[in-house]
C-alpha positions in Angstrom: 7.2 -13.7 -5.4 5.0 -14.0 -2.4 1.7 -11.9 -2.4 -1.0 -12.3 0.7 -3.5 -10.4 2.3 -4.4 -10.1 6.1 -7.4 -8.6 5.9 -7.4 -6.0 9.3 -9.0 -3.9 11.3 -12.7 -2.6 11.9 -12.7 -1.5 8.3 -11.6 -5.0 6.9 -8.6 -2.8 5.1 -5.6 -5.1 3.2 -3.2 -5.5 4.5 -0.7 -6.8 2.3 3.1 -9.4 2.6 5.1 -9.0 -0.7 8.6 -10.1 -1.5 10.5 -13.3 -2.1 12.3 -15.2 -0.2 15.4 -13.0 0.2 12.8 -10.5 2.1 9.7 -9.6 3.0 8.0 -6.0 2.9 4.3 -5.2 4.7 2.0 -2.5 3.2 -0.7 -0.9 5.1 -0.7 -2.6 8.4 -3.9 -1.1 9.6 -5.0 -3.2 12.8 -4.5 -6.1 14.2 -1.0 -6.8 14.3 -1.5 -10.5 16.0 -2.6 -11.6 13.1 -0.1 -10.0 10.6 2.7 -11.1 12.6 1.0 -15.0 12.9 0.9 -14.7 8.8 5.2 -13.9 8.8 5.7 -17.0 11.6 3.2 -19.1 8.6 5.1 -17.6 6.1 9.1 -18.6 7.5 9.2 -21.9 6.5 8.7 -20.9 2.7 11.4 -18.0 2.9 13.7 -19.5 6.0 14.3 -16.3 7.1 13.7 -15.8 10.9 13.1 -12.2 10.3 12.4 -11.8 6.8 10.7 -7.9 7.2 12.6 -4.9 5.6 10.1 -3.0 5.9 6.6 -1.4 6.0 5.4 0.9 3.1 2.2 2.8 3.8 0.0 3.7 1.3 -1.2 6.8 3.1 -1.5 8.4 6.5 -5.3 7.0 7.7 -5.8 5.3 10.9 -8.0 2.1 8.8 -4.4 1.5 6.7 -1.8 2.1 9.4 -3.2 1.5 12.9 -0.7 -0.8 14.1 1.9 0.7 12.1 4.2 1.9 15.8 3.3 -1.7 17.3 4.6 -3.5 13.9 7.9 -1.1 13.7 8.4 -1.0 17.5 8.4 -5.1 17.4 9.8 -6.2 13.6 12.5 -3.6 14.1 12.3 -2.1 10.3 11.8 1.1 9.2 8.1 3.1 8.3 7.8 4.1 4.1 5.2 6.7 4.0 4.9 9.9 1.8 6.0 13.3 2.8 3.3 15.2 2.0 1.2 12.4 4.3 4.5 11.6 6.9 3.7 14.6 9.5 0.4 13.3 10.3 2.5 9.9 11.4 5.1 11.1 12.9 2.3 13.7 14.9 0.9 10.1 15.9 3.5 8.1 17.0 5.8 10.5 18.6 8.6 9.0 20.2 7.4 5.3 19.3 8.4 4.5 15.4 12.3 3.8 15.2 12.8 5.5 11.5 10.6 7.4 9.0 11.3 7.4 5.1 10.1 9.7 3.3 9.7 8.4 -0.7 8.5 10.2 -4.2 6.8 10.0 -6.9 9.3 7.1 -9.5 11.2 6.2 -6.6 12.2 1.9 -6.4 11.8 0.3 -3.8 13.5 -2.4 -3.5 11.8 -5.9 -1.5 14.4 -9.3 -1.3 14.7 -9.4 -5.5 11.9 -7.4 -5.8 11.0 -4.4 -7.5 8.0 -1.6 -6.1 7.9 1.4 -7.8 6.5 4.6 -6.0 3.2 6.0 -7.7 2.1 9.4 -6.5 -1.8 9.2 -6.9 -3.3 12.3 -4.9 -6.7 12.8 -4.1 -7.1 10.4 -1.3 -4.8 12.1 0.3 -2.3 14.4 -0.7 0.0 12.0 -0.1 -1.7 8.8 -1.4 0.6 6.2 -3.4 0.5 2.5 -5.3 2.9 0.7 -5.9 3.7 -1.0 -8.9 5.9 -4.8 -9.8 6.1 -4.1 -13.7 7.7 -7.6 -13.6 4.6 -9.3 -11.9 2.4 -6.9 -13.1 1.2 -5.9 -10.2 -0.2 -2.9 -8.6 -1.1 -2.3 -5.2 -3.4 0.4 -5.0 -4.4 1.7 -1.3 -7.2 3.5 -1.7 -6.9 5.7 -4.6 -8.4 2.5 -7.1 -11.1 -0.5 -5.9 -12.9 -3.4 -8.4 -15.4 -1.4 -9.5 -14.7 2.7 -7.9 -12.7 4.6 -6.1 -11.4 6.3 -3.2 -13.3 8.8 -1.5 -12.5 12.7 -1.9 -14.6 14.4 0.4 -12.2 13.6 2.9 -9.7 16.5 4.6 -6.5 16.2 1.8 -9.1 14.6 -1.0 -9.2 16.5 -4.1 -11.7 15.5 -7.1 -9.2 16.8 -9.7 -6.1 15.2 -7.8 -7.9 11.5 -7.8 -8.9 11.7 -11.9 -5.5 13.4 -12.1 -4.5 10.0 -10.5 -6.8 7.4 -12.2 -5.8 8.9 -15.5 -2.1 7.7 -15.0 -3.0 4.3 -13.6 -4.7 3.4 -16.6 -1.4 4.7 -18.4 -0.2 0.4 -17.1 -0.8 -2.2 -19.2 -4.2 -4.0 -19.3 -3.2 -7.3 -17.6 -1.8 -5.7 -14.1 -3.5 -6.6 -11.7 -4.7 -4.8 -9.0 -4.0 -5.1 -4.6 -6.9 -2.9 -3.3 -6.9 -1.0 -0.5 -10.9 -2.5 0.7 -12.1 -5.6 -1.1 -10.9 -8.0 -3.8 -8.6 -7.4 -6.2 -9.3 -6.6 -10.2 -7.6 -5.6 -13.4 -6.6 -2.8 -14.8 -8.3 -3.1 -17.9 -11.8 -3.6 -16.2 -11.2 -0.6 -14.5 -11.2 1.3 -17.4 -14.0 0.1 -18.7 -15.4 1.3 -15.5 -14.0 4.8 -14.8 -14.5 5.7 -18.7 -17.9 4.5 -18.3 -18.5 7.0 -15.3 -17.2 9.9 -17.2 -13.9 10.2 -15.4 -12.0 9.4 -18.7 
């Protein structure tokens, strides 16, 4: 599996390129489109494919996670996927500039080359927040729901303490060794975060 992290924008958001030599997807193109395109160019010898990007997947609709999505989608001629609870806001932002927006729902399976990603709806940070889980590789891309040593904010529009707790409990059902790649800062594992959440009184 290919999994590359690019830190973009003023809030140092993690943008990920995920897939294999049969296809790639971008997760959270939050800003700095030339930097993301440069990372894709470096992967070209690995994939052997001049246009390997099949889609852009978005964990939620905050500007630091979607800032470059219009430019990226238009340039790469690929569709955008977002949960239906957040997608109306994205349509308003992009207007006619996006080539195709697809709603994704809880437990839907997204294919990227030979990689399967399960959509996990995890509201709390926003109503349409999602994580992407690859069971085969034991990888979770958690957006702004779960961080290393912390959780996403719930005091912004669409946030909810109750929904966040329910979403975190859902993620804690994943295997201990699942590697978590969050929307900001470094990676962690589920076992470690489960212990921290218990200490915080969330679980």
